[in-house]
C-alpha positions, -999 to +999 in steps of 0.1 A: -160-114+265-141-098+236-107-082+243-109-044+243-088-030+215-057-011+225-062+027+220-041+048+198-031+069+227-016+039+244+001+026+213+014+059+199+016+086+226+030+112+203+014+100+170-023+101+177-042+102+143-061+134+135-092+113+128-103+088+155-136+076+169-149+087+202-134+056+218-100+066+206-099+039+179-093+041+141-125+045+120-139+014+104-131+027+069-099+018+051-075+045+043-045+065+053-048+087+084-023+114+091-010+118+126-004+149+146+034+144+142+034+139+104+034+101+103+008+081+084-013+052+098-027+027+073-060+010+080-068-020+059-099-042+054-098-074+073-078-061+102-090-049+135-096-012+135-066-006+157-041-025+136-011-003+126+009-014+096+040+007+090+045+020+055+075+005+037+071+024+004+047+040-020+033+039-055+029+073-070+007+077-101+028+097-126+005+094-156-031+085-161-064+094-145-051+093-109-020+114-116-006+128-084-020+102-061+002+082-038-007+048-023+013+032+006+029-002+004+032-023+036+052-054+045+041-087+030+020-092-001+002-061-015-024-071-040-031-044-066-064-038-085-094-016-089-115-034-062-117-024-026-106-059-015-070-052-027-044-037-003-035-013-031-066+001-047-061+018-081-097+029-088-090+057-113-114+046-141-088+026-159-105-006-170-071-019-182-064-027-145-082-059-133-107-054-105-090-081-082-054-090-079-040-077-112-005-080-098+012-076-064+041-060-048+059-080-021+081-066+006+102-091+025+110-075+059+138-100+066+158-092+034+144-057+028+137-067-008+108-056-030+093-077-058+066-073-085+046-103-095+019-105-122-012-123-108-047-126-123-047-095-145-061-101-180-038-073-193-001-075-187+019-057-160+050-038-171+082-030-152+103-003-169+084-010-202+091-048-201+063-073-196+064-090-161+063-127-169+081-139-137+086-124-103+108-093-107+129-075-081+120-038-077+143-010-070+137+026-061+122+047-089+112+017-110+083+025-133+053+002-134+025+003-159-009-013-154-034-005-182-031+032-189-019+040-154+018+047-149+033+044-114+066+052-098+078+029-071+094+046-040+110+024-013+112+036+023+127+006+039+161-008+027+197-005+035+195+029+051+162+025+071+141-004+085+113-004+110+123-021+142 
């Protein structure tokens, strides 16, 4: 018999998401779900619907079709592309961004470092207007360009704050 998923109420007594199913679990759709106390819960494809992944940073679209949107970054490897199978989906009608795994942002929870790595994108990835040809360390407010989409990197975790 499958193990019953833990409910949000049990996991986060004061942080219940505003959008939950009747059985008190996260909807099956991927996305960001605000909680009643202002936190954000990220649901990702491939994870059980009650998996909670703390946000460690954001990408904010500062120029291009998706201007004004923000996308959360979580610990580990965050693949970036237009397709829904990426952890970071940039589907803003920019065909200069590859559908799958254009590049990735890596957050190492042990060292609290962030990195940008170009992956399978046919077009280059740029960090502060320079082509990313090797793995590059990211710092707060770095600018990333993929196709015609310009992003600002915002780190949450680091020297002053880390999830415990």
